[in-house]
C-alpha positions as CSV (number, residue, x, y, z in Angstrom):
1,M,1.5,-37.9,7.9
2,A,2.0,-34.7,9.9
3,R,-0.7,-33.1,12.0
4,I,-0.4,-29.3,12.0
5,A,-2.5,-26.7,13.8
6,L,-3.2,-23.3,12.5
7,C,-4.2,-21.0,15.4
8,Q,-6.1,-18.0,13.9
9,V,-6.1,-15.4,16.6
10,N,-6.5,-11.6,17.1
11,S,-3.2,-10.5,18.7
12,G,-3.2,-7.2,20.6
13,D,-0.8,-4.5,21.5
14,D,0.7,-6.2,24.6
15,P,3.3,-9.0,24.0
16,E,2.7,-10.4,27.5
17,V,-1.1,-10.7,26.8
18,N,-0.3,-12.3,23.5
19,L,1.9,-14.9,25.1
20,K,-1.3,-16.2,26.8
21,L,-2.8,-16.6,23.4
22,V,0.2,-18.7,22.4
23,R,0.0,-20.9,25.5
24,S,-3.7,-21.6,25.2
25,G,-3.4,-22.2,21.5
26,V,-0.5,-24.6,21.9
27,E,-2.2,-26.5,24.8
28,A,-5.4,-27.0,22.7
29,A,-3.4,-28.0,19.6
30,A,-1.2,-30.5,21.4
31,T,-4.2,-32.0,23.0
32,G,-5.5,-32.6,19.5
33,G,-2.3,-34.3,18.5
34,A,-0.6,-31.5,16.6
35,R,3.2,-31.7,16.2
36,I,3.6,-28.2,14.7
37,V,1.5,-25.2,15.9
38,V,1.4,-22.2,13.7
39,F,0.3,-18.7,14.7
40,P,-0.1,-15.6,12.5
41,E,2.4,-12.9,11.5
42,A,2.6,-10.2,14.2
43,T,1.5,-12.6,17.0
44,M,3.9,-10.8,19.4
45,A,2.2,-7.5,18.7
46,R,-0.3,-6.5,16.0
47,F,0.4,-3.9,13.3
48,G,-0.8,-0.4,13.9
49,R,1.2,0.2,17.1
50,P,4.9,1.3,17.3
51,L,7.0,-1.8,16.7
52,E,10.5,-0.8,17.8
53,P,9.7,-0.6,21.5
54,V,8.5,-4.3,21.5
55,A,11.2,-5.8,19.3
56,E,13.5,-8.3,21.0
57,P,16.2,-10.7,19.9
58,L,15.6,-14.4,19.5
59,D,17.2,-15.0,22.8
60,G,15.1,-12.4,24.5
61,P,12.2,-12.9,27.0
62,W,9.3,-13.2,24.5
63,A,10.9,-15.8,22.2
64,S,12.3,-17.6,25.2
65,A,8.9,-17.9,26.8
66,V,7.5,-19.3,23.5
67,A,10.3,-21.8,23.4
68,A,9.5,-22.9,27.0
69,V,5.8,-23.5,25.9
70,A,7.0,-25.5,22.9
71,A,9.2,-27.6,25.1
72,E,6.5,-28.1,27.7
73,Y,4.1,-29.6,25.1
74,D,6.8,-31.2,22.8
75,V,5.8,-29.3,19.7
76,V,7.3,-26.9,17.2
77,V,5.8,-23.4,17.4
78,V,5.9,-21.0,14.5
79,A,4.8,-17.4,15.4
80,G,5.3,-13.9,14.1
81,M,7.4,-11.5,16.2
82,F,9.7,-8.5,15.7
83,T,13.4,-8.4,16.2
84,P,15.8,-5.4,16.2
85,A,17.3,-4.1,13.0
86,D,19.5,-1.1,12.1
87,E,18.5,2.5,11.7
88,G,15.6,2.3,14.1
89,R,13.7,-0.3,12.1
90,V,12.8,-3.9,13.1
91,H,12.8,-7.2,11.3
92,N,9.4,-8.9,10.8
93,T,10.5,-12.3,12.0
94,L,9.0,-15.7,12.1
95,L,10.1,-17.5,15.3
96,V,10.6,-21.3,14.8
97,T,11.1,-23.0,18.1
98,G,10.9,-26.5,19.6
99,G,12.0,-29.9,18.6
100,G,15.6,-28.9,18.6
101,Q,14.9,-25.7,16.6
102,H,15.2,-22.1,17.7
103,R,15.7,-19.8,14.7
104,G,14.1,-17.0,12.9
105,Y,13.1,-16.1,9.3
106,D,13.1,-12.4,8.5
107,K,10.4,-11.5,6.0
108,I,12.0,-10.8,2.6
109,H,9.2,-9.0,0.7
110,L,7.8,-6.0,2.5
111,Y,4.2,-4.8,2.2
112,D,4.7,-1.5,0.4
113,A,1.3,-1.8,-1.3
114,F,-2.3,-0.8,-1.1
115,G,-1.3,2.5,0.6
116,F,0.7,0.9,3.4
117,A,4.5,1.2,3.6
118,E,5.9,-1.6,5.8
119,S,9.5,-0.6,4.8
120,D,9.1,2.6,6.8
121,T,9.5,0.6,10.0
122,V,10.7,-2.8,8.9
123,A,14.0,-3.9,7.3
124,P,13.9,-6.8,4.7
125,G,15.4,-10.1,5.3
126,S,17.4,-12.0,2.6
127,S,17.7,-15.7,3.5
128,V,15.4,-18.5,2.4
129,T,14.6,-20.7,5.5
130,T,13.7,-24.3,5.9
131,F,13.7,-26.7,8.8
132,E,13.2,-30.4,9.3
133,H,10.9,-32.0,11.9
134,D,9.8,-35.7,12.1
135,G,11.4,-36.4,8.8
136,V,9.5,-33.7,6.9
137,V,11.2,-30.5,5.5
138,Y,9.2,-27.3,6.0
139,G,9.7,-23.9,4.4
140,V,8.5,-20.7,5.9
141,A,7.3,-17.5,4.4
142,T,5.3,-14.5,5.6
143,C,2.2,-12.8,4.3
144,Y,3.2,-10.5,1.3
145,D,5.8,-13.1,0.4
146,V,2.9,-15.1,-1.1
147,R,2.8,-12.7,-4.1
148,F,6.3,-13.9,-5.2
149,P,6.4,-17.4,-6.7
150,E,10.2,-17.4,-6.9
151,L,10.5,-17.8,-3.1
152,F,8.2,-20.8,-3.0
153,R,10.1,-22.5,-5.8
154,A,13.3,-21.8,-4.0
155,L,11.9,-23.5,-0.8
156,A,10.9,-26.5,-2.9
157,D,14.3,-26.6,-4.4
158,D,15.7,-26.7,-0.9
159,G,13.7,-29.8,-0.1
160,A,10.5,-28.4,1.4
161,D,7.3,-30.4,0.9
162,V,5.3,-28.1,3.2
163,V,5.4,-24.3,3.4
164,L,4.0,-22.5,6.5
165,L,2.8,-19.0,5.8
166,P,1.8,-16.8,8.8
167,A,0.1,-13.6,7.7
168,S,-1.7,-10.5,8.8
169,W,-3.6,-9.9,5.6
170,G,-4.9,-6.4,4.8
171,A,-8.6,-6.0,4.4
172,G,-10.2,-4.4,1.3
173,D,-12.2,-4.9,-1.8
174,G,-11.2,-8.3,-3.4
175,K,-8.6,-9.0,-0.8
176,R,-10.1,-12.3,0.4
177,E,-10.3,-13.5,-3.2
178,Q,-6.7,-12.6,-3.8
179,W,-5.6,-14.4,-0.6
180,E,-7.3,-17.6,-1.7
181,V,-6.0,-17.4,-5.3
182,L,-2.4,-16.7,-4.2
183,V,-2.3,-19.5,-1.6
184,R,-3.5,-22.0,-4.2
185,A,-1.2,-20.6,-6.9
186,R,1.9,-20.8,-4.7
187,A,1.0,-24.4,-3.9
188,L,0.7,-25.2,-7.6
189,D,3.9,-23.3,-8.5
190,S,6.0,-25.2,-5.9
191,G,4.2,-28.5,-5.6
192,C,4.2,-27.9,-1.9
193,W,1.4,-27.9,0.7
194,V,0.9,-24.3,1.7
195,L,-0.6,-23.8,5.2
196,A,-1.5,-20.1,5.5
197,C,-2.4,-19.0,9.0
198,G,-3.9,-15.5,9.2
199,Q,-4.8,-13.0,11.9
200,A,-8.5,-13.3,12.6
201,D,-10.7,-10.5,11.3
202,P,-11.0,-7.9,14.2
203,A,-14.5,-7.0,12.9
204,A,-15.7,-10.6,13.6
205,T,-15.0,-10.1,17.3
206,G,-15.6,-6.4,17.7
207,V,-11.9,-5.6,18.3
208,S,-10.9,-2.0,17.6
209,V,-7.8,-1.6,15.5
210,N,-6.0,1.0,13.4
211,P,-8.0,1.0,10.1
212,K,-4.9,1.8,8.1
213,A,-2.9,-1.2,9.3
214,P,-3.1,-4.8,7.9
215,T,-4.7,-6.5,10.9
216,G,-6.2,-9.6,9.3
217,I,-9.3,-11.0,7.5
218,G,-9.2,-14.6,8.9
219,Y,-9.8,-17.4,6.4
220,S,-6.7,-19.3,7.1
221,T,-6.3,-21.7,4.2
222,V,-4.6,-25.0,3.5
223,A,-3.9,-26.0,-0.1
224,D,-2.1,-29.1,-1.4
225,G,0.4,-29.2,-4.3
226,F,-2.5,-29.6,-6.8
227,G,-4.0,-26.3,-5.7
228,R,-6.9,-28.0,-3.9
229,I,-8.2,-26.4,-0.7
230,A,-8.0,-29.0,2.0
231,A,-9.2,-26.8,4.9
232,Q,-10.3,-23.3,5.6
233,A,-11.2,-21.2,8.6
234,G,-13.9,-18.6,8.9
235,P,-13.3,-14.9,9.7
236,G,-13.1,-15.2,13.5
237,P,-10.7,-16.8,16.0
238,E,-10.4,-20.5,15.2
239,T,-8.0,-23.4,15.3
240,L,-7.6,-25.7,12.3
241,L,-6.1,-29.2,12.8
242,V,-4.9,-30.6,9.5
243,D,-3.3,-33.9,8.6
244,V,-0.7,-33.3,5.8
245,D,0.7,-36.1,3.7
246,P,4.1,-35.0,2.3
247,A,3.9,-37.6,-0.4
248,V,1.2,-35.6,-2.1
249,S,3.9,-33.0,-2.9
250,A,6.0,-35.4,-4.9
251,K,2.9,-36.6,-6.8
252,A,1.9,-33.0,-7.6
253,R,5.3,-32.1,-8.9
254,T,5.4,-35.2,-11.1
255,A,2.0,-34.5,-12.5
256,T,2.3,-30.8,-13.2
257,G,6.0,-30.7,-14.1
258,A,6.0,-27.1,-12.8
259,L,9.5,-27.3,-11.4
260,A,11.1,-29.8,-13.7
261,N,10.0,-28.0,-16.9
262,R,11.3,-24.5,-15.9
263,R,13.3,-22.7,-18.5
264,L,14.0,-19.4,-16.7
């Protein structure tokens, strides 16, 4: 059994201020027994501000500070940040640090949808990423990746029983319903637990944001490999502590045959 915390927060424009959110979230999660602490996409700095000026490499000050917090509390932290890319763009990167890990996953599928063009400022990644902690294999994916079942099946093929999915989900008509359906569907597709940690809804706390940017709706959601919702947050800032049994993933795959019976 693995205890995982999803820290649903509103990140702001200033990476230094957002580090304080990470520290306080990790402290509370570790006190609750969490071994892995997940923060949303764009924890380093929210969407709607220039990203290139805040982008740093994985050995830069921001990621190093998060690594120090992870080491202090003996947990793995997964948090969204931005790292430099070519041609003035950045990578939308998930930092995975702690427990002997310090690596990044660059978001593969970019949010060129619903009138927003992430690819204008962000370069896509290309590598599927997993890591092991306490004997459990975890996959990682970011936000818009959830619309692409092939990635989640690839993570399962690479041994993942749990997929961690930080997000900054864009608001709009029907978007909460799509979020919930997609998280549950990807869990069913892959037989994995999917733990989706979103940015909190700025409207829930009166935070002013760029209305054209995807700055979150809340409703972080945990689904098991049968597509059942095991836990869900509300719209505002909140921390979910979830106990995940990796053995459920094997049971789900056996029951549904969704991986074994593929023909394409």
